[in-house]
C-alpha positions in Angstrom: -70.8 -83.9 63.9 -68.5 -81.2 65.3 -68.3 -81.3 69.1 -67.7 -78.2 71.3 -66.9 -77.9 75.0 -67.9 -74.5 76.6 -66.8 -73.1 79.9 -67.2 -69.6 81.1 -65.8 -68.4 84.4 -69.2 -67.0 85.1 -72.2 -67.6 87.4 -75.3 -68.5 85.3 -77.5 -67.8 88.3 -77.0 -64.1 87.8 -78.3 -62.3 84.7 -75.4 -60.1 83.6 -73.3 -59.7 80.5 -71.0 -62.6 81.1 -73.9 -65.0 81.8 -75.7 -63.8 78.7 -72.5 -64.4 76.7 -72.5 -68.1 77.8 -76.1 -68.5 77.0 -75.7 -66.9 73.5 -72.5 -68.8 72.7 -74.2 -72.1 73.4 -77.3 -71.2 71.4 -75.2 -70.0 68.5 -73.2 -73.3 68.5 -76.3 -75.4 68.7 -78.0 -73.5 65.9 -74.9 -73.9 63.8 -75.2 -77.7 64.1 -72.5 -78.3 66.8 -73.0 -80.9 69.5 -72.3 -78.7 72.6 -71.4 -79.5 76.2 -71.6 -76.6 78.7 -69.7 -77.0 82.0 -71.2 -74.9 84.7 -68.9 -73.1 87.2 -71.5 -72.7 90.0 -74.2 -74.7 91.7 -77.6 -74.0 90.1 -79.8 -71.9 92.4 -82.1 -70.9 89.6 -82.7 -72.4 86.2 -83.7 -69.1 84.6 -80.7 -69.3 82.2 -79.7 -73.0 82.3 -83.1 -74.6 81.8 -83.7 -73.1 78.3 -80.1 -74.1 77.3 -80.6 -77.7 78.3 -83.6 -77.9 75.9 -81.6 -76.8 72.8 -80.8 -79.5 70.2 -77.5 -81.2 70.9 -76.8 -79.4 74.1 -75.7 -81.0 77.4 -75.5 -78.9 80.5 -73.0 -80.4 83.0 -73.9 -79.4 86.6 -70.4 -80.2 87.8 -70.9 -79.8 91.6 -74.3 -81.4 91.7 -73.0 -84.3 89.7 -70.0 -84.7 92.1 -67.5 -84.5 89.3 -65.2 -82.8 91.7 -64.9 -83.2 95.5 -65.9 -79.8 96.8 -68.3 -78.3 99.2 -67.9 -74.8 97.6 -70.5 -73.2 95.5 -68.2 -72.6 92.5 -65.3 -74.3 90.7 -61.7 -73.0 90.9 -59.9 -72.6 87.6 -57.9 -75.7 88.2 -61.0 -77.8 89.1 -62.8 -76.6 86.0 -59.8 -77.6 83.8 -59.7 -81.0 85.5 -63.4 -81.6 84.8 -63.1 -80.5 81.2 -60.0 -82.7 80.6 -61.8 -85.7 81.9 -64.9 -85.1 79.7 -62.5 -84.7 76.7 -60.9 -88.1 77.5 -64.3 -89.7 77.5 -65.1 -88.4 74.0 -62.7 -85.8 72.4 -64.0 -82.3 71.5 -63.1 -80.5 68.3 -63.1 -77.0 69.8 -63.1 -75.7 73.4 -64.7 -72.3 74.0 -63.5 -70.6 77.2 -64.1 -67.2 78.9 -62.2 -65.9 81.9 -58.5 -65.0 82.1 -57.7 -67.3 85.1 -59.5 -70.3 83.7 -58.0 -69.9 80.3 -54.5 -69.5 81.8 -55.0 -72.7 83.8 -56.1 -74.5 80.7 -53.1 -73.3 78.6 -50.7 -74.4 81.4 -52.3 -77.8 81.4 -51.9 -78.0 77.7 -54.6 -80.5 76.9 -56.7 -78.1 74.8 -53.9 -76.1 73.2 -54.6 -75.6 69.5 -58.4 -76.3 70.0 -59.1 -73.2 72.2 -61.5 -70.5 71.1 -60.7 -67.9 73.7 -62.9 -65.0 74.7 -61.4 -62.6 77.2 -62.7 -59.3 78.6 -61.0 -59.3 82.0 -57.6 -58.3 80.7 -55.8 -54.9 80.9 -57.2 -52.6 78.2 -54.9 -49.7 78.4 -51.2 -49.5 77.6 -50.3 -48.3 81.1 -52.1 -51.3 82.7 -50.6 -53.9 80.3 -47.3 -54.8 82.1 -44.7 -57.3 80.9 -46.1 -60.1 82.9 -49.6 -59.5 81.4 -48.1 -59.5 77.9 -46.3 -62.8 78.5 -49.4 -64.4 79.9 -51.4 -63.2 76.9 -48.7 -64.4 74.5 -49.0 -67.9 75.9 -52.8 -67.9 75.7 -52.9 -66.5 72.1 -50.3 -69.0 70.9 -52.4 -71.9 72.3 -55.6 -70.6 70.8 -57.1 -71.4 67.4 -59.1 -68.2 67.6 -59.1 -65.2 69.9 -62.7 -64.0 70.0 -62.8 -60.3 70.4 -66.0 -58.4 71.3 -65.1 -55.2 69.4 -62.8 -54.0 66.7 -61.2 -51.7 69.2 -60.3 -54.6 71.5 -59.0 -56.7 68.6 -56.7 -53.8 67.5 -55.4 -53.3 71.0 -54.7 -57.0 71.5 -52.9 -57.3 68.2 -50.7 -54.3 68.9 -49.7 -55.6 72.3 -49.5 -59.3 71.7 -47.7 -60.7 68.6 -49.4 -64.1 68.9 -52.8 -62.5 68.7 -52.2 -61.4 65.1 -53.9 -63.6 62.6 -55.9 -65.4 65.3 -58.1 -62.5 66.4 -61.6 -62.5 65.1 -64.7 -60.6 66.0 -67.4 -62.2 68.3 -69.7 -59.4 69.1 -72.4 -59.5 71.8 -75.5 -61.4 70.7 -79.0 -60.0 71.1 -81.7 -62.7 71.2 -84.9 -62.1 69.3 -87.8 -61.4 71.7 -90.2 -64.4 72.1 -93.1 -62.0 72.1 -94.7 -59.2 70.0 -93.3 -55.8 70.8 -95.9 -53.5 72.4 -97.1 -50.3 70.9 -96.3 -47.5 73.3 -98.7 -44.6 73.8 -97.6 -41.1 73.2 -95.6 -39.6 76.1 -97.7 -36.5 76.2 -99.2 -36.1 79.6 -98.1 -39.4 81.1 -95.1 -40.3 83.2 -92.0 -41.4 81.4 -90.8 -44.9 82.2 -87.0 -45.6 82.5 -85.6 -49.1 82.8 -82.3 -50.7 83.9 -81.5 -54.4 83.9 -78.4 -56.1 85.4 -76.2 -56.0 88.4 -76.2 -53.1 91.0 -72.7 -51.7 91.4 -71.1 -48.3 91.8 -69.5 -48.2 88.3 -72.9 -48.8 86.7 -74.3 -45.7 88.4 -77.3 -47.7 89.7 -77.7 -45.8 92.9 -77.8 -42.6 91.0 -80.5 -44.0 88.7 -82.9 -44.3 91.6 -82.5 -40.6 92.1 -83.6 -39.7 88.5 -87.4 -39.5 89.1 -87.0 -36.9 91.8 -84.6 -34.8 89.7 -86.7 -35.1 86.6 -89.7 -34.0 88.5 -87.9 -30.8 89.5 -87.4 -30.2 85.7 -91.1 -30.7 85.1 -90.8 -34.3 83.8 -92.8 -37.0 85.6 -90.9 -40.3 85.5 -90.6 -43.7 87.0 -87.4 -45.9 87.0 -87.8 -49.6 86.8 -84.9 -51.9 87.9 -84.5 -55.5 87.1 -81.9 -57.7 88.8 -81.1 -59.3 92.1 -77.3 -59.0 92.4 -76.1 -56.1 94.7 -72.4 -55.8 94.8 -70.5 -55.7 98.1 -67.9 -52.9 97.7 -64.8 -53.4 99.9 -64.0 -49.7 99.8 -67.5 -48.7 100.6 -69.0 -51.1 103.2 -72.3 -49.2 103.3 -73.0 -49.4 99.5 -74.9 -52.6 99.5 -77.3 -51.4 102.3 -77.8 -48.0 100.6 -78.4 -49.6 97.2 -81.0 -52.1 98.7 -82.7 -49.3 100.6 -83.0 -47.2 97.4 -84.4 -50.2 95.5 -87.0 -50.8 98.2 -87.9 -47.1 98.6 -91.1 -47.5 96.4 -92.9 -44.6 94.8 -91.4 -43.9 91.4 -88.6 -46.4 92.0 -89.9 -49.9 91.0 -87.7 -52.9 91.7 -88.8 -56.1 89.9 -86.1 -58.4 91.3 -84.4 -61.1 89.2 -86.2 -62.5 86.2 -85.6 -65.0 83.4 -84.1 -63.3 80.4 -87.1 -63.3 78.2 -89.3 -62.0 81.0 -86.7 -59.2 81.7 -86.9 -58.4 78.0 -90.7 -58.3 78.1 -90.6 -55.9 81.0 -88.0 -53.7 79.3 -90.1 -53.6 76.1 -92.9 -51.9 78.1 -90.6 -48.9 78.9 -89.8 -45.7 77.1 -86.0 -45.3 77.7 -83.3 -47.8 78.7 -80.5 -46.8 81.0 -76.9 -47.8 80.4 -75.1 -44.8 81.8 -71.9 -45.7 83.6 -69.1 -44.1 85.5 -66.8 -42.0 83.3 -63.9 -44.3 84.4 -65.4 -47.0 82.1 -65.4 -44.7 79.0 -62.1 -46.2 77.8 -63.5 -49.7 77.9 -63.0 -51.6 74.7 -66.2 -53.6 75.3 -69.7 -53.0 74.1 -72.6 -53.4 76.5 -75.0 -56.3 75.7 -77.7 -54.4 77.5 -77.5 -51.4 75.2 -77.9 -53.7 72.2 -80.8 -55.6 73.9 -82.7 -52.4 74.5 -82.3 -51.4 70.9 -83.7 -54.9 69.8 -86.7 -54.1 72.0 -87.3 -50.7 70.3 -86.2 -48.9 73.5 -83.7 -46.1 73.0 -80.8 -46.0 75.5 -79.1 -43.4 77.6 -75.4 -44.1 77.3 -72.0 -42.5 77.7 -70.5 -40.5 74.8 -67.5 -42.6 73.8 -65.6 -42.9 70.6 -67.0 -46.4 70.1 -70.6 -45.3 70.7 -70.2 -42.3 68.4 -69.0 -44.6 65.6 -71.9 -46.9 66.1 -74.7 -44.4 66.9 -73.5 -41.2 65.3 -72.1 -38.0 67.0 -75.6 -36.5 67.0 -77.3 -39.3 68.9 -79.6 -37.4 71.4 -79.2 -39.7 74.4 -75.5 -39.4 75.1 -74.7 -38.4 78.6 -71.7 -38.1 80.8 -72.8 -36.6 84.1 -76.0 -37.0 86.2 -77.1 -33.6 84.9 -76.5 -34.8 81.3 -78.8 -37.7 81.9 -81.6 -35.5 83.2 -81.2 -33.0 80.3 -81.2 -35.8 77.7 -84.2 -37.6 79.1 -86.1 -34.3 79.4 -85.3 -33.4 75.8 -86.6 -36.6 74.2 -89.6 -36.5 76.6 -90.8 -33.3 74.9 -89.2 -33.6 71.4 -90.8 -36.4 69.4 -88.3 -36.1 66.6 -85.4 -36.5 68.9 -87.0 -39.6 70.5 -87.7 -41.0 67.0 -84.1 -40.5 66.0 -82.7 -42.2 69.1 -85.1 -45.1 68.6 -84.2 -45.6 65.0 -80.4 -45.5 65.7 -80.7 -48.0 68.4 -82.9 -50.3 66.4 -80.5 -50.2 63.4 -77.4 -50.9 65.4 -79.0 -53.8 67.3 -80.1 -55.5 64.1 -76.4 -56.1 63.3 -76.0 -58.1 66.6 -78.9 -60.6 66.2 -78.6 -64.3 66.8 -79.1 -65.0 63.1 -76.0 -62.9 62.4 -74.1 -64.7 65.2 -75.0 -68.2 63.7 -73.8 -67.1 60.3 -70.5 -65.9 61.8 -70.2 -69.1 63.8 -70.7 -71.3 60.7 -68.1 -69.3 58.9 -65.5 -69.7 61.6 -66.3 -73.4 61.8 -65.7 -73.8 58.1 -62.5 -72.0 58.4 -61.3 -74.0 61.4 -62.4 -77.4 59.9 -62.0 -77.2 56.1 -63.0 -80.2 54.1 -60.2 -81.4 51.8 -62.6 -83.3 49.6 -64.5 -80.1 48.8 -61.3 -78.7 47.3 -59.8 -81.8 45.9 -62.2 -84.7 45.3 -59.4 -87.2 45.1 -58.9 -86.8 48.8 -62.4 -88.3 49.5 -62.7 -91.9 50.6 -59.1 -92.5 51.6 -58.5 -95.2 54.1 -56.0 -93.0 55.9 -54.9 -89.4 55.7 -52.5 -88.3 53.1 -49.0 -87.6 54.6 -47.9 -84.1 53.7 -44.5 -82.7 54.6 -43.7 -79.0 54.5 -40.0 -78.2 54.5 -38.6 -74.6 54.8 -36.3 -72.3 56.7 -39.0 -69.5 56.6 -42.7 -70.1 56.6 -43.8 -66.5 56.8 -45.4 -66.6 53.3 -46.9 -70.1 53.8 -48.2 -69.9 57.3 -51.9 -69.7 56.5 -51.7 -72.4 53.9 -50.0 -74.6 56.5 -52.7 -73.9 59.0 -55.4 -74.7 56.4 -53.8 -78.0 55.3 -53.1 -79.0 58.9 -56.8 -78.6 59.8 -58.0 -81.0 57.2 -59.0 -84.5 58.5 -58.0 -85.9 55.1 -54.4 -84.8 55.7 -51.6 -85.5 58.2 -49.1 -82.6 58.1 -45.7 -82.4 59.5 -43.0 -79.7 59.2 -39.2 -80.0 58.6 -38.0 -76.7 60.2 -34.6 -75.8 58.8 -32.7 -73.6 61.2 -31.3 -71.4 58.4 -31.3 -71.2 54.6 -28.8 -74.1 54.3 -28.8 -75.5 57.8 -30.9 -78.4 59.1 -30.9 -81.7 60.9 -30.1 -84.3 58.2 -31.2 -87.2 60.3 -34.6 -85.6 61.1 -35.1 -84.6 57.4 -34.3 -88.2 56.3 -36.8 -89.6 58.8 -39.5 -87.1 57.6 -38.6 -87.9 54.0 -39.2 -91.6 54.6 -42.6 -90.8 56.1 -44.0 -88.4 53.5 -46.1 -89.0 50.5 -46.2 -85.4 49.4 -43.4 -82.9 50.0 -43.7 -79.1 49.8 -40.4 -77.3 49.6 -41.2 -73.6 50.5 -38.4 -71.6 48.8 -36.4 -73.0 45.8 -33.2 -72.9 47.8 -31.1 -75.6 49.5 -34.2 -77.2 50.9 -35.4 -77.9 47.4 -32.0 -79.2 46.4 -31.9 -81.6 49.3 -35.3 -83.0 48.7 -35.3 -83.1 45.0 -32.0 -85.2 45.1 -33.6 -87.7 47.5 -37.2 -87.9 46.6 -38.6 -91.4 46.0 -40.5 -92.4 42.9 -43.8 -92.8 44.8 -43.6 -89.3 46.3 -44.8 -86.1 45.0 -42.6 -82.9 45.3 -43.9 -79.4 44.9 -41.3 -76.5 45.0 -42.2 -72.8 45.4 -39.9 -70.2 44.1 -40.2 -66.5 45.1 -37.6 -64.1 43.7 -34.1 -64.1 45.3 -33.6 -67.8 44.6 -33.0 -67.2 41.0 -29.8 -65.3 41.8 -28.5 -68.1 44.1 -25.9 -70.6 43.3 -28.1 -73.6 44.3 -30.7 -73.4 41.6 -28.5 -75.4 39.2 -28.4 -78.2 41.7 -32.2 -78.7 41.9 -33.0 -82.1 40.3 -35.8 -80.5 38.2 -36.7 -84.0 36.7 -37.7 -85.1 40.2 -39.9 -82.0 40.8 -43.6 -82.5 39.9 -44.6 -78.9 40.0 -42.6 -75.7 40.3 -44.8 -72.9 41.8 -44.1 -69.2 41.1 -46.0 -66.3 42.6 -46.4 -64.2 39.4 -46.5 -64.8 35.7 -43.4 -62.5 35.3 -41.3 -64.7 37.5 -42.6 -67.9 36.0 -41.4 -66.7 32.6 -38.1 -65.4 34.0 -37.6 -68.8 35.8 -38.0 -70.7 32.6 -35.8 -68.3 30.7 -32.9 -68.4 33.2 -33.0 -72.1 34.2 -34.1 -73.7 31.0 -36.5 -75.8 33.2 -39.5 -77.4 31.3 -42.3 -74.9 31.0 -44.8 -77.6 31.6 -43.6 -77.9 35.2 -44.1 -74.3 36.0 -47.4 -73.0 37.4 -48.4 -69.7 38.9 -50.2 -69.6 42.3 -50.3 -66.1 43.8 -49.4 -65.2 47.4 -52.4 -65.2 49.7 -54.2 -62.3 51.3 -56.4 -62.9 54.3 -59.1 -60.6 53.1 -61.3 -61.4 56.1 -58.7 -60.3 58.6 -58.1 -57.1 56.7 -61.8 -56.2 56.4 -61.9 -53.5 59.1 -63.5 -50.0 59.2 -61.3 -47.2 58.2 -60.5 -44.5 60.8 -61.3 -40.9 60.2 -58.7 -39.1 58.0 -57.3 -42.3 56.5 -57.5 -40.9 53.0 -54.7 -38.5 53.9 -52.2 -41.2 55.1 -49.9 -42.9 52.7 -48.4 -46.1 53.8 -45.3 -48.3 53.1 -44.8 -51.7 54.6 -41.1 -52.4 54.7 -38.4 -49.9 53.5 -35.4 -52.2 53.4 -33.3 -53.0 51.5 -32.7 -50.0 49.3 -34.4 -51.5 46.3 -37.7 -50.8 48.2 -36.9 -47.2 47.2 -38.3 -45.2 50.1 -36.7 -42.1 48.4 -39.4 -42.4 45.7 -42.1 -42.7 48.4 -40.7 -39.4 49.7 -41.0 -37.9 46.2 -44.7 -38.8 46.2 -45.2 -37.3 49.7 -43.4 -34.1 48.8 -45.5 -33.7 45.7 -48.8 -34.1 47.4 -47.9 -31.9 50.4 -47.0 -29.0 48.0 -50.7 -28.9 47.4 -52.2 -30.3 50.6 -50.3 -30.5 53.9 -52.9 -32.9 55.5 -51.1 -35.8 53.8 -48.5 -37.8 55.8 -46.6 -41.0 55.3 -46.3 -43.9 57.7 -43.8 -46.7 57.2 -44.4 -50.0 59.1 -41.0 -51.5 59.0 -37.8 -52.7 60.6 -35.1 -50.2 60.3 -32.3 -51.1 57.8 -29.7 -51.3 60.5 -31.8 -54.1 62.1 -30.7 -56.4 59.1 -27.0 -57.1 59.4 -26.9 -58.4 55.9 -28.2 -55.0 54.6 -26.3 -52.7 56.9 -22.9 -54.2 56.1 -23.0 -52.7 52.6 -21.7 -49.1 52.3 -24.1 -48.3 49.5 -27.1 -49.3 51.6 -25.9 -47.1 54.5 -25.3 -44.2 52.2 -28.8 -44.5 50.7 -30.5 -44.4 54.1 -28.3 -41.6 55.3 -29.6 -39.5 52.4 -33.2 -40.6 53.0 -33.1 -39.6 56.7 -31.2 -36.3 56.0 -33.8 -35.4 53.5 -36.7 -36.0 56.0 -35.0 -33.5 58.3 -34.3 -30.7 55.8 -37.2 -30.7 53.4 -39.9 -28.3 54.5 -42.5 -30.7 53.0 -41.2 -33.8 54.8 -40.3 -32.5 58.2 -42.7 -33.8 60.7 -44.7 -35.7 58.0 -43.1 -39.1 58.2 -43.8 -41.6 60.9 -42.2 -45.0 61.5 -44.3 -47.8 63.1 -42.9 -50.9 64.6 -42.7 -54.0 62.3 -45.1 -56.7 63.4 -48.2 -58.8 62.5 -50.7 -56.1 63.4 -50.9 -54.9 59.8 -54.7 -55.1 59.7 -55.1 -52.7 62.6 -52.4 -50.4 61.1 -54.2 -50.3 57.8 -57.3 -49.0 59.5 -55.7 -45.5 59.4 -54.0 -45.9 56.1 -55.7 -44.9 52.9 -53.0 -45.6 50.3 -50.4 -48.3 50.1 -47.3 -47.5 48.0 -45.1 -49.9 46.1 -42.1 -47.9 44.8 -39.6 -50.8 44.5 -37.1 -51.4 41.8 -38.3 -55.0 41.6 -40.6 -57.4 43.5 -41.7 -61.0 42.9 -45.3 -60.1 44.0 -45.3 -57.4 46.7 -47.9 -58.4 49.1 -48.3 -54.9 50.7 -50.5 -53.3 48.0 -52.7 -56.4 48.0 -53.1 -56.3 51.8 -54.0 -52.6 51.4 -56.6 -53.4 48.8 -58.3 -55.9 51.1 -58.5 -53.2 53.7 -60.0 -50.7 51.2 -56.8 -48.7 50.9 -56.0 -47.7 47.3 -52.9 -49.2 45.9 -50.3 -47.0 44.2 -47.5 -48.8 42.3 -44.6 -47.7 40.2 -44.1 -50.0 37.1 -41.5 -52.4 38.5 -41.0 -55.4 36.2 -44.0 -57.8 36.3 -46.2 -55.4 38.3 -48.8 -55.3 35.5 -49.0 -59.2 35.5 -50.3 -59.0 39.1 -52.0 -55.7 39.5 -54.3 -53.9 37.2 -52.8 -50.9 35.3 -55.5 -48.7 37.1 -53.3 -48.8 40.1 -49.9 -48.4 38.4 -48.4 -44.9 37.7 -45.6 -44.0 35.4 -43.6 -42.1 38.0 -43.9 -40.4 41.4 -45.4 -37.3 40.0 -48.2 -39.1 38.2 -48.8 -41.1 41.4 -49.1 -37.9 43.4 -51.4 -36.4 40.9 -53.7 -39.4 41.1 -53.7 -39.4 44.9 -54.6 -35.7 45.0 -57.3 -35.9 42.3 -58.9 -39.0 43.9 -59.1 -37.4 47.4 -60.1 -33.9 46.4 -62.9 -35.2 44.0 -64.4 -37.3 46.8 -63.7 -40.6 45.0 -61.3 -42.1 47.5 -63.8 -44.2 49.3 -65.3 -45.6 46.0 -61.8 -46.4 44.8 -61.1 -48.3 48.0 -64.2 -50.4 47.6 -63.3 -51.1 44.0 -59.8 -52.1 45.2 -61.3 -54.6 47.7 -63.7 -56.1 45.2 -60.8 -56.5 42.8 -58.8 -58.3 45.5 -61.6 -60.6 46.5 -61.9 -61.7 42.8 -58.2 -62.3 42.5 -56.2 -63.9 45.3 -58.1 -64.2 48.7 -56.8 -66.7 51.2 -59.6 -69.3 50.6 -59.0 -69.4 46.9 -55.2 -69.8 47.2 -55.6 -72.5 49.9 -57.9 -74.4 47.7 -55.4 -74.3 44.9 -52.7 -75.7 47.1 -55.0 -78.5 48.2 -55.5 -79.4 44.6 -51.8 -79.4 44.0 -51.2 -82.0 46.6 -52.6 -84.6 44.3 -52.3 -83.5 40.8 -50.7 -80.9 38.6 -52.3 -77.8 37.3 -52.0 -77.0 33.6 -48.7 -75.4 32.5 -48.6 -71.6 32.7 -51.8 -71.5 34.8 -52.1 -68.1 36.6 -55.7 -68.6 38.0 -56.1 -66.1 40.8 -53.7 -63.5 39.5 -55.1 -60.3 38.1 -53.2 -60.7 34.9 -55.3 -63.5 33.4 -58.7 -62.6 35.0 -59.3 -59.6 32.8 -59.1 -55.9 33.6 -61.2 -54.0 36.1 -64.7 -53.1 35.1 -65.4 -50.0 37.1 -65.6 -46.2 37.2 -63.1 -44.4 35.1 -59.9 -43.8 36.9 -59.2 -40.3 38.3 -56.3 -38.7 36.6 
């Protein structure tokens, strides 16, 4: 059974969002079949949250201070103490994953290093604006992300922000939304509001940014507007505010004022939910300074699950979730009064708010969280025997060596293989294309049973000439290797399987080298469709995208031809290039022909009335999934490519691919996405957008991608290859041999 260790830098005596996170995380792990140990930060003064957790199947709650696991008279653990306790528990019986929340605690764990690679990290207490994210913060987050198996992000906005700022977050960041538990009682039927006082409810801590003092003033103000109302407040944590020493006393006085202000004190979570379910409207109206937050309130979702519509701030995130016409958006105190007064007298407005809240909250249920957890567990701990039955029942793991100077196209396969308990994986990192440590390579060669040479360059030459008879050697060829001088030195008779990424290059490899066709197999590049599955931003259909514009064979000039053609008819279209600049590559910029090409490209962008101000350059980096949220089309205008991953990544994001017919393009991509020339491409783009078919085309593109070369399928193929060959000429997973698209007629 998978074992998890959970620690949150939170106090489970207080019912707030962070405590609810800990409770929900433990429950989701338990229901996913994980043996879970929860380490408490604070002494237990109430079992309202911890007692139900201790009764869950497979859950152990460690009361660290009560059990004297550290010597301390304090009421809470320091980050260092927490890590020490966790490390000791891990020594007693190792954990497979370690879930942590809280920046200081996670940072301490990463510095200790005991859990690096096993961390599932959840952070909300980090800078969430560009201005607040200084260099020291970025360095700290780089360390944390690099040490984490997953970065659990509460919202898409937070994930995109983190990936844009922290390179190591890219590829590791996944969504872990707030979780709303199902009520353990039947929801009450409320009587019509006609002629009776309105009941408002707030649950949580009492603090200035949460506008809780102002909430106690709502009954009086609503009465002045002709609306009778009571406000009910649940919670017992009143914040001490350093800058306002009287706040705590004023807040308590307001809570105890009586009349139409009803203070229920602290309650167990289900009891608090039962109380809230009796009310008409929930309150989650906060200070405007929190509008830029990238987090989503658990309380908002909880109210929705109880069929209680919620007053909340109008933010971009809330508008996306609840719609711009949601009737209970509020910014100021007056807005709250007006919104509540409106729904008190307008049954249709109240019904709309209720239905929106109910629908949104349904997407954050515990059952959804358990499904998500099981998916992440399967991804983190793949079973090799499920993908290659020959791996089952081995007395020891199969020793797999991956050798390469550049693993950028193999990174996810490497992660996948390394996570399998049936395999032991090591890497021979070559410092450059033809530079390595021969002594280290020889040592690894002696150790390995299976060798994967990523790139058919000098690394393939070295290993093919030294491979032992009992070893299996798999070599992957991309494109440029065919033009290199080393191909003739590969001992092809010692290679068990030669992998190409497209049928075109498989045929070309056999033609140029004369190597035996039976050794050549096609396994496409991988696309992490899950990471790329993110909602598009408004206006994405008008943004063309190119990923990488160098060297000149990428033909950005043809991309500009397309942009000019569409902007002659619709100036809403723009082009974004996510790329390094050509002068950043010394081996490109040293050629006069390359420099002349880009000089003309940039000159043209300055003088063309259709291009001026319509082309943007975005920094090269791993945050492609976030970048693709605002991109509706991904162009591939190259002279030649071995595969060209960019259109496939775009398809996974629901961007429509647009390719020119470079050699072999139709062996990877369906002709639906390939245009004869820039003019035809521009016509297709305009017709698709103006006819309202862009979204449907994007969905079709993603469906096509999922049926072709998603990461999971490619990884499974590589697992199979570790043990036995695939049939010669196999192109399973490429679009070429899976049949053409069945879908709506293409717009042209």
